[in-house]
C-alpha positions in Angstrom: 23.9 13.4 -23.7 21.2 11.2 -23.5 19.0 11.7 -20.2 18.7 8.8 -18.2 16.0 7.1 -16.8 15.5 6.1 -13.3 13.0 4.3 -11.3 11.1 5.5 -8.9 8.0 5.6 -7.0 5.3 8.1 -7.3 2.8 9.7 -5.0 0.2 12.1 -5.5 -1.7 13.4 -1.7 -4.5 14.7 -3.0 -7.7 17.1 -0.9 -10.9 15.7 -1.9 -13.5 18.5 -1.9 -11.3 21.1 -2.8 -13.0 22.6 -5.5 -16.3 23.1 -4.1 -14.9 24.3 -0.6 -12.9 27.5 -2.5 -16.7 27.6 -3.9 -18.7 30.8 -1.9 -16.0 31.0 1.1 -13.1 33.3 2.6 -10.5 32.8 0.7 -8.0 34.2 3.2 -9.1 32.0 5.5 -9.6 28.9 3.0 -6.1 29.2 2.3 -4.8 29.2 5.4 -6.5 26.2 6.4 -5.3 24.6 3.0 -1.5 25.8 3.6 -1.7 24.5 7.3 -3.2 21.0 6.5 -1.1 20.6 3.2 2.0 21.0 5.8 1.2 18.4 7.8 0.3 15.5 5.4 4.0 16.4 3.3 5.6 16.8 6.8 4.6 12.9 7.5 5.4 12.0 3.8 9.5 12.8 3.8 11.4 11.1 4.1 10.5 8.7 2.6 9.6 10.8 -0.2 10.6 13.4 -1.3 8.7 16.6 -2.8 8.9 17.4 -6.4 5.9 20.0 -6.3 3.1 21.3 -5.5 -0.2 20.7 -7.6 -3.3 23.9 -6.0 -4.9 20.7 -3.9 -2.4 18.4 -4.7 1.5 17.2 -3.8 3.6 15.4 -6.3 6.1 13.2 -4.6 8.4 10.7 -5.6 10.6 8.1 -3.3 13.5 6.1 -4.4 12.6 2.6 -6.0 15.5 0.6 -3.9 14.8 2.6 -1.1 11.1 1.9 0.0 9.1 -1.4 1.1 5.7 -1.7 1.0 5.1 -1.4 4.9 7.0 1.7 4.8 5.3 3.0 2.1 1.5 2.5 3.4 2.4 3.4 7.8 3.9 6.3 5.0 0.2 6.9 3.7 -1.6 6.1 6.5 -0.2 8.0 8.7 -0.1 11.5 6.7 -3.9 10.6 6.7 -4.5 10.3 10.7 -2.2 13.4 11.1 -4.6 15.2 8.4 -7.7 13.8 10.6 -6.6 15.2 14.1 -5.3 18.8 12.1 -8.5 19.4 11.2 -9.9 18.2 14.3 -7.7 20.5 16.7 -8.2 23.6 14.2 -11.9 23.5 14.6 -11.4 23.3 18.5 -8.8 25.5 18.4 -11.0 28.3 16.8 -14.5 29.8 17.2 -14.2 31.5 13.8 -17.8 31.1 12.4 -16.9 32.5 8.7 -18.1 29.7 6.3 -14.6 28.3 5.4 -14.1 27.8 8.8 -16.7 26.2 9.2 -16.6 24.0 6.6 -13.0 22.3 6.3 -14.5 19.2 8.2 -16.3 18.4 4.2 -12.0 18.3 2.8 -10.7 14.9 2.8 -7.9 13.3 1.0 -7.4 10.6 -0.9 -3.3 8.9 -2.0 -2.2 7.5 -5.8 0.8 5.7 -5.7 2.2 3.6 -8.9 6.2 2.7 -9.9 7.8 3.3 -12.7 10.2 5.5 -14.9 10.6 8.8 -15.0 13.6 11.5 -16.4 14.3 14.6 -15.3 14.4 18.2 -17.5 14.3 21.7 -16.4 11.7 23.7 -16.9 11.2 27.6 -15.7 14.9 27.2 -13.6 14.0 24.2 -12.0 13.7 20.0 -12.5 10.5 18.0 -13.5 10.3 14.8 -13.1 8.8 13.7 -16.7 7.9 10.2 -18.1 5.0 8.0 -18.8 4.4 6.8 -15.7 4.3 10.2 -14.4 1.4 10.7 -16.7 0.2 7.6 -15.1 -0.1 7.8 -11.6 -1.6 11.4 -12.5 -4.3 10.1 -15.0 -5.2 8.2 -12.0 -6.6 10.1 -9.7 -10.0 10.9 -11.8 -11.3 7.8 -10.3 -14.2 5.8 -10.1 -12.9 3.6 -6.1 -15.0 7.4 -4.6 -17.9 6.5 -5.6 -17.1 2.7 -4.7 -16.6 3.4 -1.0 -19.3 5.3 -1.1 -16.8 9.2 -1.3 -14.6 7.7 1.3 -10.8 8.7 1.6 -8.7 6.2 0.0 -4.8 4.7 -0.9 -4.9 3.5 -3.9 -1.8 0.9 -5.6 -1.7 0.0 -9.2 -0.2 -3.3 -9.3 3.3 -2.0 -10.6 3.7 -0.3 -7.3 2.5 -3.4 -5.3 5.3 -6.2 -7.3 7.9 -3.4 -6.9 7.1 -2.8 -3.4 6.5 -5.7 -1.9 3.0 -5.8 -0.8 0.6 -8.9 0.1 -2.7 -7.4 -1.4 -4.6 -10.4 -0.5 -3.5 -10.9 3.3 -3.2 -7.0 3.9 -7.8 -7.4 2.1 -6.8 -4.5 0.9 -9.6 -4.4 -2.4 -9.5 -4.9 -6.3 -10.2 -2.2 -8.7 -9.6 -1.4 -12.0 -9.4 1.6 -14.2 -9.1 2.0 -18.0 -6.6 5.3 -19.3 -6.8 6.2 -23.0 -4.0 5.3 -25.2 -2.4 4.0 -21.6 -4.9 1.0 -21.7 -6.5 -0.8 -18.3 -5.0 -0.2 -15.2 -4.9 -2.8 -12.0 -5.0 -1.6 -8.6 -5.3 -2.2 -5.8 -7.4 0.2 -2.4 -7.8 0.8 0.9 -10.6 2.6 2.5 -8.5 4.6 4.7 -11.7 6.0 6.8 -11.8 2.5 8.2 -8.1 1.9 9.1 -8.8 5.6 10.9 -11.9 4.2 12.5 -9.6 0.8 13.4 -6.9 3.0 14.2 -9.4 5.3 17.1 -10.5 1.7 18.2 -7.9 0.4 18.4 -6.5 -0.7 22.6 -2.8 1.4 23.1 -0.4 0.0 24.6 2.7 2.4 25.5 5.3 2.1 28.7 4.7 5.9 29.5 8.0 7.8 30.9 6.8 8.4 34.4 6.2 4.6 35.2 9.2 3.1 33.5 12.0 1.2 35.2 14.9 3.2 33.3 14.0 5.8 30.2 17.3 5.7 27.9 17.5 9.0 25.5 18.6 9.9 22.2 18.7 12.5 19.9 19.4 12.6 15.6 19.7 15.5 13.7 17.0 13.5 11.6 13.0 13.7 10.2 11.3 11.6 12.5 10.3 9.3 9.4 13.9 8.8 9.1 15.2 7.5 12.3 11.9 5.6 12.9 13.4 3.8 9.2 16.5 3.1 11.2 14.9 2.0 14.9 12.6 -0.5 12.5 13.3 -1.8 9.2 15.4 -5.5 9.3 17.6 -4.5 6.4 18.6 -0.8 7.9 18.8 -1.8 11.6 22.1 -4.2 10.9 24.1 -1.2 9.3 23.7 0.6 13.1 22.8 -2.5 15.6 25.0 -5.4 17.0 22.9 -7.9 14.6 24.0 -9.4 11.9 20.4 -10.2 10.6 16.6 -9.4 11.1 14.7 -11.8 10.4 10.9 -10.5 10.2 7.9 -12.6 10.4 4.5 -11.2 10.4 1.1 -12.8 9.1 0.0 -10.2 7.3 3.2 -9.4 5.6 3.3 -5.8 7.1 5.7 -5.1 9.6 3.8 -3.9 12.2 1.3 -5.1 15.9 2.6 -9.6 15.8 5.6 -8.8 14.3 8.2 -11.2 15.6 11.5 -9.7 14.6 14.8 -12.7 14.6 17.8 -10.5 15.6 20.7 -13.1 15.2 24.1 -12.5 16.6 26.2 -15.5 15.6 24.1 -18.7 16.4 21.9 -17.0 18.9 18.7 -14.9 18.2 16.9 -11.9 20.5 13.6 -11.9 19.7 10.6 -9.8 19.9 7.7 -9.5 19.6 5.5 -6.8 18.6 2.8 -5.8 20.9 1.9 -2.5 19.2 3.0 -0.2 16.6 1.8 4.2 15.7 4.2 5.6 13.3 5.8 7.7 13.3 5.6 8.2 17.6 6.2 5.1 19.1 6.4 1.4 18.9 5.6 -1.1 22.1 7.5 -4.6 22.2 8.7 -7.1 24.5 12.5 -8.5 24.0 13.3 -11.9 24.8 17.6 -12.4 25.3 18.8 -15.5 25.0 19.6 -16.3 28.6 18.8 -19.2 30.8 15.2 -17.9 33.3 16.0 -14.7 31.1 12.0 -12.5 31.3 10.5 -11.3 28.6 10.8 -8.0 28.7 8.3 -5.0 28.4 9.7 -1.5 26.2 8.5 1.4 24.5 10.9 3.5 21.3 8.6 6.4 21.7 10.1 9.4 18.9 9.0 12.8 19.2 10.0 16.0 17.1 12.6 18.2 18.9 11.9 21.7 19.3 13.8 24.6 18.4 15.3 25.7 14.1 17.5 23.1 14.0 14.2 20.3 14.8 15.6 17.1 14.3 13.9 14.2 16.8 14.3 12.9 19.3 14.5 8.9 21.2 13.0 7.5 24.6 13.3 4.0 25.4 11.4 3.3 28.2 11.5 0.1 30.1 8.9 -1.4 31.5 9.1 -2.0 35.4 9.3 -6.2 36.2 7.5 -8.0 37.9 9.2 -8.7 41.3 10.6 -12.0 40.0 12.4 -10.4 37.8 13.8 -7.4 38.9 17.5 -9.1 40.2 17.7 -10.0 36.1 16.6 -6.8 34.5 18.8 -5.0 37.0 21.8 -6.6 35.9 21.3 -6.9 32.5 19.7 -3.0 32.1 23.6 -1.4 32.7 25.5 -2.9 29.8 22.4 -2.5 27.4 22.6 1.3 28.1 26.2 1.6 27.6 25.4 -0.5 24.2 22.5 1.6 22.6 24.8 4.3 23.6 27.1 3.2 21.4 24.7 1.8 18.2 23.6 4.9 18.5 26.6 6.8 17.9 26.9 5.1 15.1 23.5 5.5 13.8 23.9 9.5 14.4 26.8 8.9 11.4 25.0 7.2 9.2 22.2 10.0 9.2 23.9 12.6 8.7 25.9 10.9 5.5 22.1 10.2 4.9 21.3 14.2 5.4 24.0 15.6 3.9 23.4 13.4 -0.1 22.4 16.2 -2.2 19.0 16.3 -3.9 19.1 15.7 -6.8 15.6 17.7 -7.5 15.1 21.1 -5.7 11.9 20.7 -3.9 9.8 23.6 -3.0 9.3 25.4 -0.2 6.1 24.4 2.3 3.4 26.1 2.6 3.5 28.1 5.4 0.5 27.3 8.0 -1.4 30.2 9.7 -0.3 30.6 13.6 -3.3 31.6 14.0 -3.9 28.1 14.6 -1.1 27.1 16.3 -1.5 28.8 19.3 -4.8 29.9 21.4 -8.7 30.1 19.9 -9.6 32.9 17.0 -12.3 34.7 16.2 -13.2 36.1 12.8 -13.3 39.7 12.4 
């Protein structure tokens, strides 16, 4: 039988400065650091991405083309980068080791290249591999002039094929246009986001989160699925009606990207529940106001918080934290909160079944094991031997 081509969004997460980092440093500590940060990055990317393979200082991943939009793609990449930066900071703070590897790990950085196209599966060395022209393209794009153009900053680069397939709006989202020439293939037009700028904006942006201890009420659930997957079912308009009681969700955003400032109209027949997102931190929490289609209804502030469950089984813990109302709105909130808790509890059971079905689908390409993070970076300060 002929091999059938499949469409996918490809992604390579590549550690910048890897070669110079390894030169002249202690290899055991260097290996621990690389394994730890690569584990951090890949766990933030899957899902929506699946790991195809590790390639030395890089991870090659892919996602089904019909299950990824521009907001999810960019959130996954930027969340992975932010987690990478925080992890390097945490490792440094937790270790008193003064070896060259531990002293120079802050020189490491990341770059991401994403492309949309086709691939075929072929067996090599006993496992499935992705192959095809577009697989070559995304790998060739790793060698580019973006780093020099951005002054050495970390970046995410999206080919025009990726931009068009995922619905990214490059002008509204202020992505830099860039072109690369690839031998035989020709010119490839791309769009670029400076991740150093994104990191600075993330740290400077005001947080707006309803904390558990200051909430009027807290409704919580556990789901046997990774946090990015659960986040998608709570936030992507096409997925929400599959488990929540809405006919459709109409999303509006000035930039075309889901996040703070996005307004959702959750349609229930002719009526709409209006949500306005005021803080957006994938895949940790989002805060929004909800306005019910009821006379004199106030806007209700709430935070949806997502965290990893402890233990071998993993999964995701979700808390819906409803903010304390103003005195004049307390009676209304007390009137509707019991019904809301009953409804969302019933809907959460539907979501559990959806997630169970999604998790049960076998991977067409077996994923390699993630690198083992070193326990010395996870528990207590250490010193060099």
